[in-house]
Each structure stands twice: as structure tokens, then as C-alpha cells.
Backbone as CSV, one residue per row, in Angstrom:
resi,resn,N_x,N_y,N_z,CA_x,CA_y,CA_z,C_x,C_y,C_z
1,UNK,86.721,-14.107,1.112,86.412,-14.537,2.296,84.950,-14.782,2.311
2,UNK,84.040,-16.126,2.519,82.517,-16.301,2.330,82.084,-15.509,3.992
3,UNK,80.709,-15.340,3.566,79.823,-14.242,4.402,80.144,-15.214,5.291
4,UNK,79.875,-14.702,6.935,79.549,-15.394,7.901,78.203,-15.595,7.877
5,UNK,77.441,-17.093,8.026,76.130,-17.365,8.290,75.753,-17.175,9.668
6,UNK,76.298,-17.747,10.423,76.366,-18.123,12.074,77.131,-18.094,12.542
7,UNK,76.778,-17.553,14.122,77.948,-17.817,15.157,77.683,-17.598,16.211
8,UNK,78.253,-18.719,16.580,78.246,-18.744,18.343,79.631,-18.604,19.381
9,UNK,79.176,-17.548,20.233,80.412,-17.146,20.582,80.087,-17.266,22.306
10,UNK,81.006,-18.334,23.160,81.050,-18.838,24.031,79.474,-19.189,24.443
11,UNK,78.740,-20.048,24.224,77.636,-20.093,24.299,77.306,-21.074,25.422
12,UNK,76.658,-21.099,26.191,76.633,-22.228,26.903,74.748,-22.365,27.117
13,UNK,74.335,-23.481,27.545,72.729,-23.558,27.743,72.603,-24.533,28.650
14,UNK,71.562,-24.074,30.047,71.049,-24.808,31.065,69.850,-25.093,30.595
15,UNK,69.341,-26.095,31.376,67.949,-26.665,31.710,67.767,-26.992,32.966
16,UNK,66.544,-26.274,33.821,66.464,-26.035,35.037,66.854,-24.965,35.846
17,UNK,66.447,-25.207,36.969,67.744,-24.515,38.159,68.246,-25.365,39.574
18,UNK,69.004,-24.733,40.151,69.660,-25.124,40.976,70.167,-26.463,41.327
19,UNK,69.803,-27.363,41.856,70.379,-28.723,42.554,70.050,-29.317,41.184
20,UNK,68.640,-29.357,40.268,68.311,-30.125,38.894,68.661,-29.704,38.085
21,UNK,69.734,-28.649,37.325,69.983,-27.528,36.345,70.602,-28.716,35.694
22,UNK,70.137,-28.918,34.299,71.308,-29.598,33.253,72.034,-29.051,32.611
23,UNK,73.184,-28.907,32.569,74.380,-27.959,31.722,74.167,-28.755,30.198
24,UNK,73.579,-28.160,29.151,73.671,-29.341,27.638,74.728,-28.733,26.893
25,UNK,75.101,-27.331,27.048,76.217,-26.747,26.208,77.370,-25.800,27.310
26,UNK,78.247,-26.162,27.058,79.559,-25.019,27.772,80.298,-24.395,27.033
27,UNK,79.974,-23.727,27.235,80.973,-22.187,26.523,81.343,-22.683,25.208
28,UNK,80.585,-22.706,24.149,80.785,-23.218,22.807,80.894,-22.186,21.904
29,UNK,81.873,-22.377,20.961,82.299,-21.256,19.921,82.196,-21.673,18.609
30,UNK,81.583,-21.032,17.707,81.870,-21.892,16.333,81.204,-20.896,15.460
31,UNK,81.889,-21.058,14.252,81.543,-20.148,13.271,81.674,-20.963,11.890
32,UNK,80.292,-20.311,11.579,79.410,-21.095,9.922,79.557,-20.168,8.908
33,UNK,80.404,-20.946,7.951,80.297,-19.797,6.467,79.234,-20.186,5.528
34,UNK,79.055,-19.269,4.508,78.306,-19.245,3.658,78.331,-20.569,2.724
35,UNK,77.574,-21.621,2.438,77.906,-22.791,1.669,78.170,-23.996,2.101
36,UNK,78.818,-23.599,3.321,79.115,-24.689,4.140,78.257,-25.916,4.266
37,UNK,78.545,-27.529,4.459,77.656,-28.128,5.150,78.718,-28.916,6.089
38,UNK,77.809,-28.856,7.377,78.623,-28.921,8.703,77.920,-30.033,9.254
39,UNK,78.540,-30.896,9.739,78.119,-32.141,10.136,78.319,-32.235,12.131
40,UNK,77.705,-31.882,12.689,77.842,-32.120,14.454,77.700,-33.493,14.700
41,UNK,78.871,-34.040,15.342,78.783,-35.754,15.460,79.100,-35.930,17.153
42,UNK,78.801,-36.786,17.362,78.552,-37.227,19.089,77.784,-37.922,19.352
43,UNK,78.223,-38.724,20.517,77.215,-39.467,21.023,75.927,-38.823,21.625
44,UNK,74.874,-39.506,21.841,73.549,-38.905,22.455,73.773,-38.303,23.631
45,UNK,73.150,-37.143,23.763,73.408,-36.295,24.887,74.477,-35.078,25.217
46,UNK,75.348,-34.991,23.872,76.362,-34.598,23.447,76.012,-32.764,23.625
47,UNK,75.136,-32.555,23.142,74.430,-31.157,22.816,74.329,-30.538,21.402
48,UNK,74.603,-32.174,20.384,73.962,-31.423,19.112,72.631,-30.532,18.684
49,UNK,71.840,-31.378,19.633,70.144,-30.756,19.154,70.213,-29.521,19.910
50,UNK,70.926,-29.568,21.202,70.486,-27.990,21.667,71.429,-26.965,20.942
51,UNK,72.352,-27.399,20.184,73.024,-26.472,19.635,72.238,-25.998,18.615
52,UNK,71.583,-27.108,17.445,70.807,-26.777,16.327,69.540,-25.705,16.908
53,UNK,69.211,-25.713,18.227,67.699,-25.400,18.839,67.984,-23.858,19.148
54,UNK,69.066,-23.477,19.363,69.882,-21.939,19.326,70.059,-21.536,18.231
55,UNK,70.766,-22.414,17.098,70.648,-21.541,15.688,69.429,-21.294,15.424
56,UNK,68.462,-21.716,15.626,66.696,-21.869,15.190,66.346,-20.840,16.057
57,UNK,66.941,-20.716,17.159,66.286,-19.367,17.792,65.125,-20.223,18.404
58,UNK,64.940,-21.509,18.673,63.574,-22.395,19.396,64.215,-22.092,20.783
59,UNK,65.449,-22.357,21.185,65.681,-22.083,22.520,66.651,-20.823,22.735
60,UNK,66.828,-20.064,23.906,67.557,-18.899,23.851,68.972,-19.377,24.763
61,UNK,70.082,-19.010,24.738,71.228,-19.687,25.456,71.099,-18.631,26.843
62,UNK,71.466,-19.753,27.757,71.897,-19.135,29.036,73.292,-18.285,29.323
63,UNK,73.904,-18.339,28.634,75.231,-17.202,28.403,75.780,-17.278,26.721
64,UNK,76.081,-16.210,26.168,76.764,-15.917,25.058,75.917,-15.132,24.002
65,UNK,76.410,-15.456,23.247,75.974,-14.760,21.934,76.049,-15.689,21.024
66,UNK,74.537,-15.767,20.286,73.736,-16.238,18.913,73.700,-15.227,17.804
67,UNK,74.518,-15.228,16.773,74.070,-14.333,15.611,73.735,-15.521,14.278
68,UNK,72.924,-15.190,13.429,72.699,-15.895,12.890,71.853,-15.309,11.659
69,UNK,72.481,-15.075,10.194,72.146,-14.476,9.323,71.898,-13.037,9.491
70,UNK,73.345,-12.466,10.206,73.134,-10.966,10.827,72.380,-10.609,11.661
71,UNK,71.386,-11.365,12.284,70.378,-11.093,13.499,71.119,-11.684,14.746
72,UNK,71.094,-10.577,16.065,71.684,-11.292,17.120,70.071,-12.031,17.600
73,UNK,69.992,-13.200,18.122,68.947,-13.851,18.076,68.242,-13.437,19.539
74,UNK,69.165,-12.872,20.533,68.883,-12.635,22.075,68.041,-11.070,21.811
75,UNK,68.248,-10.367,20.637,67.358,-9.248,20.622,66.201,-9.442,20.160
76,UNK,65.816,-10.565,19.234,64.606,-10.580,18.346,63.218,-11.014,19.597
77,UNK,62.281,-10.243,19.661,61.195,-10.670,20.049,60.979,-12.031,19.665
78,UNK,59.715,-12.974,20.052,59.444,-14.262,19.684,58.354,-13.777,18.494
79,UNK,57.559,-13.241,18.089,57.421,-12.634,16.660,58.441,-12.728,15.526
80,UNK,59.584,-12.301,16.012,60.439,-11.903,14.778,61.378,-13.132,14.708
81,UNK,61.257,-13.775,15.671,62.223,-15.161,15.711,61.701,-16.253,14.816
82,UNK,59.735,-16.387,14.867,58.929,-17.218,14.425,59.135,-16.555,13.130
83,UNK,59.196,-15.465,12.545,58.941,-15.285,11.361,60.546,-15.592,10.331
84,UNK,61.244,-15.126,11.190,62.902,-15.508,10.928,62.796,-16.871,10.544
85,UNK,62.447,-17.760,11.626,62.237,-19.651,10.829,61.673,-19.927,9.732
86,UNK,60.610,-18.678,9.671,59.702,-19.297,8.577,60.309,-18.774,6.768
87,UNK,60.842,-17.578,7.361,61.353,-17.163,5.927,62.887,-17.360,5.523
88,UNK,63.597,-17.706,6.740,65.112,-17.646,6.519,66.004,-18.948,7.209
89,UNK,65.010,-19.611,7.750,65.979,-21.010,8.303,65.021,-22.126,8.118
90,UNK,65.283,-23.303,7.253,64.798,-24.673,6.967,65.279,-25.464,7.953
91,UNK,64.349,-26.312,8.630,64.530,-27.521,9.806,63.885,-28.407,8.984
92,UNK,64.719,-29.549,9.045,64.280,-30.790,8.931,64.509,-31.844,10.001
93,UNK,63.074,-32.253,10.604,63.029,-33.343,11.908,63.487,-34.820,11.489
94,UNK,63.953,-35.305,12.506,64.132,-36.645,12.328,62.837,-37.377,11.840
95,UNK,61.711,-37.165,12.616,60.330,-37.794,12.570,59.385,-37.208,11.291
96,UNK,60.019,-36.295,10.548,59.828,-35.749,9.174,58.384,-34.385,9.379
97,UNK,57.515,-34.894,11.063,56.673,-33.444,11.165,55.858,-33.193,9.967
98,UNK,55.633,-34.298,8.811,54.393,-33.671,7.971,53.076,-33.986,8.322
99,UNK,52.443,-32.937,7.321,51.090,-32.904,8.165,50.114,-34.230,7.454
100,UNK,49.385,-35.112,8.423,49.029,-36.167,8.042,47.841,-36.229,7.203
101,UNK,47.119,-34.961,7.039,46.118,-34.655,6.087,46.262,-34.096,4.831
102,UNK,47.600,-33.489,4.307,48.170,-33.228,3.434,48.810,-33.984,2.427
103,UNK,48.790,-33.885,1.410,49.434,-34.372,0.331,51.099,-33.786,0.389
104,UNK,51.922,-34.728,-0.179,53.285,-34.213,-0.374,53.679,-32.555,-0.917
105,UNK,52.557,-32.586,-2.135,52.884,-31.173,-2.562,52.084,-30.423,-1.820
106,UNK,51.253,-30.303,-0.885,50.510,-29.504,0.145,51.402,-29.099,1.092
107,UNK,52.070,-30.242,1.450,53.317,-29.890,2.581,54.381,-29.374,2.223
108,UNK,54.910,-29.416,1.284,55.874,-28.609,0.173,55.482,-27.091,0.421
109,UNK,54.206,-26.835,-0.060,53.652,-26.005,-0.342,53.586,-25.056,0.785
110,UNK,52.962,-25.385,1.756,52.854,-24.771,2.876,53.665,-23.547,3.756
111,UNK,55.095,-23.711,3.597,55.884,-22.684,4.583,55.521,-21.271,3.150
112,UNK,55.235,-21.650,1.763,55.290,-20.490,1.174,53.954,-19.908,1.482
113,UNK,52.723,-20.256,1.239,51.471,-19.865,1.740,51.817,-19.092,3.003
114,UNK,52.164,-19.526,4.323,52.119,-18.947,5.210,53.178,-17.469,5.228
115,UNK,54.163,-17.891,4.168,54.920,-16.799,4.002,54.477,-15.398,2.984
116,UNK,53.150,-15.830,2.442,53.005,-14.748,1.794,53.050,-15.198,0.120
117,UNK,53.488,-15.895,-0.327,53.370,-16.450,-1.479,51.736,-16.762,-2.003
118,UNK,51.830,-16.308,-3.383,50.594,-16.788,-3.994,50.579,-18.239,-4.238
119,UNK,49.346,-18.922,-4.132,49.084,-20.288,-4.147,49.546,-20.810,-5.728
120,UNK,49.677,-20.355,-6.927,49.990,-20.567,-7.859,51.448,-20.425,-7.654
121,UNK,52.505,-19.539,-7.382,53.608,-19.457,-6.989,54.229,-20.874,-6.220
122,UNK,53.511,-20.659,-4.770,53.767,-21.913,-3.837,53.770,-23.352,-4.471
123,UNK,52.777,-23.328,-5.293,52.730,-24.923,-6.165,53.244,-25.018,-7.196
124,UNK,54.011,-23.991,-7.939,54.872,-24.210,-8.891,56.321,-24.415,-8.142
125,UNK,56.697,-23.864,-7.146,57.848,-24.402,-6.739,57.637,-25.412,-5.840
126,UNK,56.833,-25.706,-5.281,56.699,-27.499,-4.417,56.606,-28.594,-5.457
127,UNK,56.236,-28.294,-6.745,56.193,-29.091,-7.805,57.660,-29.285,-8.101
128,UNK,58.304,-28.193,-8.486,59.648,-28.052,-8.834,60.347,-28.639,-7.834
129,UNK,60.491,-28.693,-6.802,61.252,-29.261,-5.576,61.156,-30.615,-5.554
130,UNK,60.038,-31.323,-5.701,59.619,-32.536,-5.642,60.259,-33.210,-7.145
131,UNK,60.258,-32.477,-7.963,61.177,-32.951,-9.312,62.549,-33.020,-8.703
132,UNK,63.122,-32.120,-8.142,64.310,-32.012,-7.733,64.781,-33.612,-6.771
133,UNK,63.759,-33.971,-5.934,64.155,-35.045,-5.105,63.453,-36.265,-5.518
134,UNK,63.128,-35.966,-6.746,62.625,-37.295,-7.425,61.136,-38.051,-7.095
135,UNK,60.241,-36.908,-6.486,59.176,-37.846,-5.998,57.954,-36.841,-6.891
136,UNK,58.296,-36.637,-7.632,56.962,-35.664,-8.727,55.791,-37.006,-8.921
137,UNK,56.403,-37.919,-9.132,54.989,-39.073,-9.157,54.433,-39.199,-7.504
138,UNK,54.942,-38.977,-7.047,54.144,-38.995,-5.574,53.670,-37.814,-4.777
139,UNK,53.401,-36.868,-5.699,53.487,-35.288,-5.302,51.701,-35.553,-4.674
140,UNK,50.918,-36.079,-5.362,49.087,-36.321,-4.798,48.960,-37.240,-3.689
141,UNK,50.260,-37.877,-3.416,50.206,-39.231,-1.983,50.255,-38.359,-0.915
142,UNK,49.254,-39.186,0.057,49.578,-38.308,1.869,50.720,-39.268,2.443
143,UNK,51.139,-38.400,3.628,52.713,-38.722,4.405,52.274,-40.868,4.305
144,UNK,51.092,-41.413,4.729,50.904,-42.625,4.931,51.017,-43.727,4.219
145,UNK,50.989,-42.800,2.719,51.033,-43.808,1.724,52.567,-44.056,1.135
146,UNK,53.723,-43.469,2.035,54.951,-42.913,1.466,55.756,-43.803,2.269
147,UNK,57.136,-44.001,1.829,58.037,-44.555,2.631,58.759,-43.922,3.348
148,UNK,59.517,-44.044,4.654,59.998,-43.298,5.264,61.214,-41.996,4.762
149,UNK,61.587,-43.127,3.696,62.731,-42.125,2.757,61.918,-41.221,2.205
150,UNK,60.712,-41.268,1.575,60.330,-40.730,0.736,59.809,-39.455,1.363
151,UNK,59.235,-39.724,2.893,58.900,-38.371,3.518,59.916,-37.887,3.971
152,UNK,61.136,-38.192,3.976,62.193,-37.594,4.410,62.737,-36.490,3.556
153,UNK,62.643,-37.022,2.057,62.691,-36.280,1.101,61.438,-34.990,0.615
154,UNK,60.488,-35.525,1.030,59.633,-34.421,1.076,59.768,-33.354,2.038
155,UNK,60.320,-33.791,3.583,60.624,-32.760,4.453,61.661,-31.805,3.874
156,UNK,62.421,-32.237,3.313,63.840,-31.677,2.554,63.323,-30.429,1.790
157,UNK,62.291,-30.861,0.636,61.719,-30.152,-0.148,60.935,-29.037,0.293
158,UNK,60.889,-29.452,1.592,59.448,-28.265,2.189,60.630,-27.289,2.682
159,UNK,61.640,-27.643,3.294,62.480,-26.883,3.928,63.201,-26.024,2.964
160,UNK,62.882,-26.156,1.766,64.270,-25.525,0.671,63.000,-24.403,0.276
161,UNK,61.885,-24.641,0.449,60.902,-23.723,-0.563,61.168,-22.342,-0.488
162,UNK,61.273,-21.820,0.601,61.427,-20.145,0.794,63.277,-19.855,0.276
163,UNK,63.716,-21.218,0.089,65.248,-20.586,-0.395,65.974,-19.908,1.055
164,UNK,65.736,-20.684,1.997,66.653,-20.247,3.243,67.890,-20.427,3.571
165,UNK,68.628,-19.084,4.017,69.998,-18.968,4.288,70.947,-20.420,4.859
166,UNK,69.779,-20.702,5.653,70.665,-21.391,6.946,69.412,-23.087,6.751
167,UNK,70.033,-23.974,6.535,69.200,-25.467,6.764,69.581,-26.297,7.688
168,UNK,68.879,-26.404,8.794,69.060,-27.095,10.057,68.657,-28.762,9.805
169,UNK,69.317,-29.636,10.243,68.768,-31.016,10.274,69.363,-31.983,11.412
170,UNK,68.248,-32.307,12.168,68.329,-32.970,13.591,68.210,-34.744,13.254
171,UNK,69.364,-35.147,13.109,69.664,-36.578,12.772,68.408,-37.197,11.463
172,UNK,68.684,-36.504,10.725,67.575,-37.036,9.390,67.597,-38.197,8.969
173,UNK,68.679,-38.954,9.172,68.727,-40.495,8.859,68.607,-41.349,9.558
174,UNK,68.176,-40.746,10.760,67.946,-41.565,12.583,67.362,-42.541,12.106
175,UNK,65.562,-42.303,11.264,64.925,-43.703,11.296,64.802,-44.232,9.986
176,UNK,65.988,-44.261,9.060,65.781,-44.637,7.808,66.922,-45.690,7.619
177,UNK,66.375,-46.827,6.706,67.430,-47.873,6.488,68.719,-47.280,5.855
178,UNK,69.844,-48.281,5.583,70.867,-47.585,4.902,70.483,-47.009,3.286
179,UNK,69.968,-47.376,2.588,69.650,-47.528,1.358,68.707,-46.149,1.100
180,UNK,67.638,-45.867,1.933,66.865,-44.460,2.196,67.880,-43.683,2.549
181,UNK,68.463,-44.023,3.647,69.758,-43.070,4.105,70.759,-42.326,3.380
182,UNK,71.242,-43.140,2.324,72.282,-42.848,1.267,71.583,-41.643,0.186
183,UNK,70.559,-42.117,0.135,69.598,-41.248,-0.973,69.457,-39.847,-0.204
184,UNK,69.016,-39.524,1.266,68.946,-38.801,1.651,70.076,-37.588,1.816
185,UNK,71.392,-38.778,2.105,73.104,-37.839,2.246,72.734,-37.309,1.224
186,UNK,72.871,-38.182,0.081,73.455,-37.738,-1.151,72.212,-36.001,-1.746
187,UNK,71.119,-36.682,-1.013,70.204,-35.492,-1.473,70.409,-33.866,-0.613
188,UNK,70.859,-34.008,0.241,71.453,-32.760,1.319,72.860,-32.320,0.470
189,UNK,73.477,-33.128,-0.190,74.805,-32.779,-0.595,74.699,-31.918,-1.755
190,UNK,73.544,-32.630,-2.841,73.639,-32.220,-3.975,72.881,-30.736,-3.998
191,UNK,71.828,-31.026,-3.210,70.729,-29.789,-3.328,71.498,-28.498,-2.441
192,UNK,72.502,-28.769,-1.602,72.985,-27.840,-0.975,73.639,-26.824,-1.879
193,UNK,74.416,-27.804,-2.783,75.259,-27.386,-3.690,74.433,-26.107,-4.605
194,UNK,73.440,-26.861,-5.376,72.587,-26.379,-6.363,72.004,-24.674,-5.830
195,UNK,71.603,-25.403,-4.723,71.015,-24.019,-4.221,71.708,-23.110,-3.267
196,UNK,72.819,-23.540,-3.182,73.779,-22.465,-2.567,73.608,-22.670,-1.040
197,UNK,72.744,-23.387,-0.448,72.337,-23.610,0.812,73.702,-23.746,1.853
198,UNK,73.572,-23.076,3.008,74.448,-23.629,4.319,73.457,-24.426,5.066
199,UNK,74.395,-25.460,5.238,73.787,-27.097,5.845,74.517,-26.932,7.265
200,UNK,73.659,-27.142,8.178,74.271,-27.779,9.795,73.193,-28.842,10.018
201,UNK,73.723,-30.378,10.325,73.074,-31.334,10.370,74.113,-32.073,11.918
202,UNK,72.830,-32.410,12.504,73.127,-32.951,13.562,73.008,-34.735,13.519
203,UNK,73.982,-35.628,13.722,74.029,-36.871,13.385,75.263,-37.475,14.136
204,UNK,74.626,-39.128,14.205,75.490,-40.059,14.470,76.132,-40.969,13.579
205,UNK,75.773,-40.325,12.637,76.212,-41.474,11.084,77.498,-40.593,10.467
206,UNK,78.345,-41.942,10.416,79.878,-41.421,9.732,79.627,-41.106,8.167
207,UNK,78.695,-42.030,7.742,78.300,-41.892,6.143,77.609,-39.907,5.997
208,UNK,76.993,-39.682,6.941,76.461,-38.216,6.635,77.915,-37.268,7.242
209,UNK,78.754,-37.868,7.822,79.491,-36.961,8.291,80.647,-36.636,7.392
210,UNK,80.642,-37.887,6.827,81.706,-38.159,4.784,81.309,-37.362,4.259
211,UNK,80.142,-37.060,3.988,79.510,-36.051,2.746,79.432,-34.649,3.178
212,UNK,80.145,-34.786,4.225,79.988,-33.038,4.396,81.124,-32.324,4.446
213,UNK,81.460,-30.826,4.429,82.859,-30.414,4.175,83.363,-30.131,5.406
214,UNK,82.600,-30.131,6.446,83.605,-30.246,8.156,82.567,-30.899,8.972
215,UNK,83.733,-31.267,9.943,83.032,-32.446,10.638,83.225,-31.627,11.927
216,UNK,82.589,-31.471,13.024,82.684,-30.506,14.329,82.075,-31.856,15.296
217,UNK,82.897,-32.315,16.318,82.726,-33.132,17.193,82.645,-32.613,18.414
218,UNK,81.568,-33.250,18.961,80.847,-32.832,20.521,80.986,-33.700,21.604
219,UNK,81.204,-33.423,22.694,80.883,-34.605,23.892,80.751,-33.600,24.680
220,UNK,80.017,-34.139,26.116,79.563,-33.314,27.251,79.485,-31.975,27.136
221,UNK,78.792,-31.688,26.033,78.253,-30.059,25.815,79.479,-29.374,25.357
222,UNK,80.465,-29.784,25.032,81.752,-28.803,24.115,82.117,-29.271,22.940
223,UNK,82.536,-28.466,22.067,83.341,-28.989,20.855,84.417,-29.550,21.128
224,UNK,84.758,-30.559,20.736,85.908,-31.237,21.369,87.134,-31.365,19.799
225,UNK,86.441,-31.129,18.532,87.460,-31.281,17.985,86.812,-30.718,16.471
226,UNK,87.312,-30.214,15.183,87.066,-30.159,13.949,87.989,-30.573,13.014
227,UNK,87.426,-31.112,11.898,88.263,-31.264,10.918,87.271,-31.381,9.749
228,UNK,87.970,-31.091,8.593,87.625,-31.518,6.994,87.195,-32.674,6.959
229,UNK,85.803,-33.245,6.467,85.469,-34.708,6.539,86.401,-35.321,5.395
230,UNK,86.414,-36.280,5.910,87.722,-37.591,5.202,87.415,-38.046,3.887
231,UNK,85.990,-38.147,3.459,85.498,-38.773,2.567,84.602,-37.469,1.765
232,UNK,84.438,-36.858,1.544,83.475,-36.094,0.648,83.173,-36.636,-0.598
233,UNK,81.808,-36.352,-0.880,81.137,-36.583,-1.775,81.376,-36.379,-3.082
234,UNK,81.706,-36.705,-4.485,82.084,-36.157,-5.646,81.535,-34.655,-5.949
């Protein structure tokens, strides 16, 4: 039996209070095992991003329990959550969130430097990852000189720098054309296998869902179905 990386147990999440309260998640339970590539699929507003935010410790549940990499997130103070996000959870955003004044290599290095790596080790690791994502030749370029697909590949490399136990991605292909999207999809699948990472992606894309190992379908803040991906990659 594979190790359990994340657990949500009857989790609900509401924003606001009283008559203005909005319920984003309703009694959601989900287990994610080591090495899985899970795609959260559903329409906008179904709760995909809220679920990712809970797994990342960015938000706390209104009800229920969230356990990630053996830690009950509700028991952790904010400083510990921040440290956990830095060292154990890789996050890839739809809008890349690269620092515009840094080169690709410097953006990838950053989590290592913040996490206590020596500059030499962080640089070597960043260069190796940029090589893996096919961007060694762009390592000295700032984001403004890159395409959207290239920036997202830099973001993926950055998320993997500290070899996190869990990688979360929110609509990682949402701003890319079909060709760049396919490159990023293949990258997630291949790097996940190569690095032994557990991946959870929120997506509208059927191509992303097909590349995953398990599809979790959401609607109106609930999980309404789960199934193996219908056309997993080779």
C-alpha cells in the first residue's frame, strides 16, 4: 500500500458570514496517495481552487480535517505553514508568478536560497532542472523575453527545486495555446514520474485530465465522481 500524502476528511469551507456567506466546499473527503497524478475537473466556481488552497495551507477549513504529509494543518501556526509550503509543497500558478527582475535561473534558484541551500547548490540544482524542462538555453533570460509556455516551464522547475512531497497546480495551462499546453502537460507527467512527485492539478482541460492517473470531478463544492483517467499518457 502506498503512503498517504494528503487527506481531506469531511471538509467544508465558507467565505464571509451570515447572509453574505458563500460555501465553496461542502463536506469533501479525499485521499491522495504517493505518486498519484490527480486532476480536479469541474466548471468555474465548483471548488477546485479552494481545495488546492486548503491542501497548500493557504486557507483553513471551516469544518473538517486536512492532513498533508503527516501534518494536521489546523494544528500548525502560520510560521510552520509557511515553512511547510516552502520546503514540502511545490505550487504552480496559472499566471506563473515569476519575479520580473530575475532571470529564469534566478527564479528557479529562489526557493533553495530561501530554504537554506548554498548559492552554489541552488544554482546547480536550478540549471539541472532547466535542462530537464528544455530551457537551459533560456536560463539567463528574464520572464519578459519568454513565451507563456516557457514561463510556465520555469514555474514547474521552480516548484520542484526542493523536491517537495506534493506539487499543486491551479489551471497551469489556462493561459497557454494548445501546443504550449501539451508541452506543459507532458512535462508534469514525465517529471512527476522521474522525481516521484505526487501531483494535484485543478483544470478545465480534458487533455490534462487524460494525462493524469485519476480524475476527481467536482460540482457545487462537492466531489461528484472519481475515475481513472481514460487515456493516460505512455
